C-alpha positions in Angstrom: -110.1 31.3 -20.8 -111.1 28.2 -18.7 -114.1 27.9 -16.8 -113.5 28.1 -13.1 -116.2 26.5 -10.3 -117.8 29.1 -8.5 -116.7 28.3 -4.3 -118.9 31.1 -2.6 -122.1 28.8 -2.2 -120.0 26.1 -0.6 -121.9 24.9 2.5 -119.9 24.9 5.9 -121.4 24.1 9.2 -120.0 24.2 12.9 -117.1 21.9 13.9 -119.0 21.4 17.2 -121.5 19.5 15.3 -118.6 17.2 14.0 -117.2 13.8 14.8 -113.7 14.3 15.8 -111.5 11.1 16.1 -108.8 13.1 18.5 -109.8 14.5 21.4 -106.7 16.6 23.8 -108.0 14.4 26.6 -106.2 11.5 24.8 -103.0 13.3 23.9 -99.5 12.2 25.3 -98.4 14.2 28.4 -94.6 15.3 29.7 -93.3 13.6 33.1 -91.4 14.7 35.6 -88.2 12.3 35.3 -87.2 13.6 39.1 -90.7 11.9 40.6 -93.0 10.3 38.0 -93.1 6.5 38.5 -93.0 4.0 35.7 -96.7 3.6 35.7 -97.1 7.2 35.2 -94.8 7.3 32.4 -97.1 4.6 30.9 -100.2 6.3 31.4 -98.6 9.2 30.0 -98.4 7.4 26.5 -101.3 9.1 24.1 -104.4 7.0 23.9 -104.3 6.9 19.9 -103.5 4.5 17.1 -100.8 2.1 18.2 -100.4 3.1 21.7 -104.2 2.5 22.2 -103.7 -0.8 20.7 -100.8 -2.0 22.7 -102.7 -0.9 25.5 -105.5 -3.2 24.7 -103.3 -6.3 24.0 -102.3 -5.8 27.6 -105.5 -5.8 29.1 -106.3 -9.2 27.1 -103.0 -10.6 28.2 -104.1 -9.8 31.7 -107.7 -11.2 31.3 -106.4 -14.1 29.9 -104.0 -14.7 33.0 -107.4 -14.5 35.4 -109.0 -16.6 33.1 -106.9 -19.5 32.4 -106.6 -18.7 28.7 -103.3 -19.3 26.6 -100.8 -16.6 26.3 -98.5 -17.7 23.4 -95.3 -16.4 22.4 -93.9 -17.1 19.3 -90.3 -15.9 18.6 -87.6 -15.6 16.3 -83.7 -15.9 17.1 -83.8 -12.0 16.9 -85.1 -11.9 20.2 -82.3 -13.7 22.0 -79.7 -11.6 19.8 -81.1 -8.4 21.1 -80.7 -9.3 24.6 -84.3 -9.9 25.7 -84.0 -13.0 27.0 -84.2 -11.9 30.7 -87.5 -10.2 29.9 -88.7 -13.3 28.7 -87.7 -15.0 31.4 -88.9 -12.8 33.9 -92.8 -12.7 32.6 -92.4 -16.6 32.7 -91.4 -16.6 36.4 -94.6 -14.1 36.7 -96.6 -16.5 35.2 -97.5 -14.1 32.2 -96.6 -16.9 29.5 -97.8 -20.2 29.1 -96.3 -21.5 26.1 -93.2 -20.1 24.2 -92.8 -21.4 20.3 -89.2 -20.6 18.9 -87.3 -21.3 15.5 -84.2 -23.5 15.7 -82.4 -20.4 15.3 -83.5 -18.8 18.5 -82.7 -22.2 20.2 -79.3 -22.5 19.1 -78.9 -18.5 20.4 -80.3 -19.7 24.1 -78.4 -22.5 24.4 -75.0 -20.6 23.4 -75.8 -17.9 25.6 -76.5 -20.6 28.7 -73.4 -22.4 28.0 -70.8 -19.8 26.9 -72.1 -16.3 27.8 -71.8 -15.5 23.8 -73.9 -16.1 20.8 -74.1 -14.6 17.6 -70.9 -14.8 15.1 -70.3 -12.5 12.2 -71.3 -14.2 9.1 -69.7 -11.7 6.7 -66.5 -12.3 8.2 -66.7 -16.2 8.5 -68.3 -17.4 5.3 -65.5 -16.5 2.9 -63.5 -19.6 4.0 -66.3 -21.6 5.2 -66.0 -21.5 8.9 -69.6 -19.8 9.2 -71.6 -22.1 11.3 -68.9 -24.5 12.4 -68.3 -23.7 16.2 -68.1 -27.5 17.1 -69.7 -27.2 20.8 -72.8 -25.8 19.4 -73.6 -28.6 17.1 -72.3 -31.3 19.7 -74.7 -29.9 22.5 -77.9 -29.7 20.3 -77.4 -32.4 17.9 -76.1 -34.7 20.8 -78.8 -33.8 23.3 -81.8 -34.4 20.6 -80.3 -38.0 20.4 -80.3 -39.0 23.6 -83.5 -37.9 24.2 -84.9 -39.5 21.4 -86.0 -42.8 23.1 -88.2 -40.8 25.3 -91.4 -40.6 23.5 -92.8 -38.0 26.1 -89.9 -35.5 25.2 -89.7 -33.0 22.2 -87.0 -30.9 20.9 -87.6 -27.8 23.2 -88.1 -29.8 26.4 -85.0 -31.7 25.6 -82.5 -28.9 25.2 -83.8 -27.3 28.6 -83.5 -30.5 30.4 -79.9 -31.1 29.5 -79.2 -27.5 30.5 -80.4 -27.9 33.6 -78.7 -31.0 34.1 -75.3 -29.9 32.9 -76.0 -27.0 35.1 -74.8 -24.7 32.2 -73.2 -21.2 33.7 -75.8 -18.9 32.8 -79.1 -20.7 32.8 -80.9 -17.7 34.2 -80.5 -16.2 30.7 -82.2 -19.6 29.1 -85.5 -19.3 28.0 -85.7 -23.0 27.3 -84.2 -23.8 30.9 -86.6 -21.7 32.4 -89.8 -23.1 30.8 -88.7 -26.9 31.7 -88.0 -25.4 35.4 -91.4 -23.8 35.3 -93.2 -26.7 33.6 -94.5 -23.9 30.8 -94.2 -25.8 27.1 -91.3 -25.0 25.1 -91.5 -25.7 21.4 -88.7 -25.8 19.0 -89.8 -25.8 15.1 -87.0 -26.5 12.8 -86.2 -26.4 9.0 -83.9 -28.8 8.2 -81.1 -26.8 6.1 -81.8 -23.3 7.7 -79.6 -23.6 10.8 -75.7 -24.3 11.5 -76.2 -27.2 13.8 -77.4 -28.8 10.3 -74.2 -28.2 8.5 -72.2 -30.1 11.1 -71.4 -33.9 10.8 -73.4 -34.7 14.1 -76.5 -33.9 12.6 -79.1 -36.6 11.8 -82.1 -35.7 9.9 -84.4 -38.5 11.1 -83.5 -37.3 14.9 -84.0 -33.5 14.4 -87.3 -34.4 12.1 -88.8 -36.7 14.9 -88.0 -34.4 17.8 -89.7 -31.2 16.1 -92.5 -33.1 14.7 -93.4 -33.9 18.7 -93.1 -30.3 19.1 -95.6 -29.5 16.7 -98.0 -31.9 18.1 -97.2 -30.4 21.6 -98.0 -26.5 19.9 -101.0 -27.9 18.3 -102.5 -28.8 21.8 -101.6 -25.4 22.9 -103.5 -23.7 20.0 -106.5 -26.1 20.5 -106.9 -24.5 24.1 -107.4 -21.2 22.4 -111.1 -22.0 22.3 -111.0 -20.3 25.7 -109.8 -17.0 24.4 -106.6 -15.7 24.9 -103.5 -14.0 23.0 -101.0 -15.1 20.8 -98.1 -13.1 20.1 -95.3 -13.4 17.3 -92.3 -11.5 17.8 -89.4 -11.7 14.9 -90.0 -14.9 13.3 -91.1 -13.6 9.2 -91.7 -17.2 8.1 -91.6 -20.0 10.2 -93.5 -19.5 13.1 -96.8 -18.1 11.2 -96.7 -21.0 8.9 -96.7 -23.4 12.0 -99.2 -21.7 13.6 -101.8 -21.2 10.6 -101.2 -25.3 10.4 -101.5 -25.9 13.8 -104.9 -23.7 14.0 -106.0 -25.6 11.2 -106.1 -29.1 12.3 -107.2 -27.7 16.0 -110.5 -26.4 14.5 -110.1 -29.6 12.2 -110.3 -32.1 15.3 -113.4 -29.7 16.6 -111.9 -27.4 18.8 -113.7 -23.8 18.3 -110.4 -21.5 18.4 -112.0 -18.6 17.1 -112.3 -15.8 19.5 -108.8 -14.7 20.4 -106.2 -12.0 19.9 -103.1 -12.0 17.9 -100.6 -9.4 17.6 -97.1 -9.3 15.3 -94.3 -7.5 16.7 -91.3 -6.8 13.9 -89.1 -4.4 12.5 -91.2 -4.0 9.0 -94.5 -5.1 8.0 -93.8 -8.7 6.6 -96.4 -10.6 4.3 -96.6 -14.1 6.5 -96.9 -12.7 9.8 -99.6 -10.2 8.9 -101.6 -12.7 6.8 -101.0 -15.8 8.8 -101.3 -14.3 12.2 -103.0 -11.2 12.2 -105.6 -11.7 9.6 -106.5 -15.1 8.6 -106.8 -16.5 12.0 -108.8 -13.9 13.6 -111.3 -13.1 10.4 -114.4 -15.4 12.3 -114.4 -13.8 15.5 -111.1 -12.6 16.8 -108.9 -9.7 16.6 -105.4 -8.9 15.3 -103.0 -6.1 15.4 -99.5 -5.2 13.9 -96.8 -2.9 15.7 -93.6 -1.9 13.9 -90.5 -1.3 15.6 -86.9 -2.8 16.8 -87.6 -5.6 19.4 -85.2 -4.0 21.6 -87.1 -1.2 22.1 -90.9 -2.6 21.7 -90.6 -5.5 23.7 -89.4 -3.9 26.8 -92.2 -1.4 26.7 -94.4 -4.4 26.4 -93.1 -6.1 29.1 -93.0 -3.2 31.5 -97.0 -2.5 30.7 -97.9 -6.2 31.3 -96.1 -5.9 34.6 -97.7 -2.5 35.5 -100.9 -3.8 34.3 -100.9 -7.2 36.3 -99.8 -5.4 39.5 -96.7 -7.0 42.1 -99.3 -9.4 43.5 -98.3 -11.6 40.8 -94.4 -11.3 41.1 
């Protein structure tokens, strides 16, 4: 027979004396779809865990607008591919975003959308015969535009593409984040890694031109990061490697040059918890006084929710 511990003398205490982390006042509330407004729906979300965090992120963005602190959006190509450009351009028009940084794949999808109203090819169907990424018009527009604007030292990769889309009166300009940024004088930067994108496969590609134009954008982006000494918010949406690495280096340079960029908020939105966004956006940059948050979910659901919460928070007077 094995020895058993006697439980009869275990001490208990009243739940009234216990600190509880969850209260019913914070629970979600059902809504009446026939009568309730968007603001009522958003207010009905539980005030618990990530829903509470998302409310806080929105509040910091709204406060940063009032205080003139940066509101930087870093984005991967998926943001455009899942149809979110109209939400980003709307936030731009309302003054919510002060800088857009994207990888060059996002710029490709943005340009194709603006010029042709379509984007995103079937890679599996075209890689076998070597036709993947060989759409002539895409490469000619992007590589040609960079070469045309290279002599102007004041223009970088993102601004060059936005300017050219506007000059060419692209048929779908309202869907272009690049064009809207240039139209609104909001810095837009494109951060290319040579060899990662379809326009690098084509005969018009010039490594020197691409490298110079994206280097200028790195300097422009670093200037926006340096302004985080005023506080502000940096959101990374769907860039698993390029933008988290760019952000960490830009922040290092800003601090090296004496900018006290410490007390700001970062948030990462993606479908899974990637290492680099978590470490290089959420954790490392904020460990000396900032705050960082992770939100896991599909962009086509999370970003419309975020945008709606921001619009309700800032109110119609900023429309």
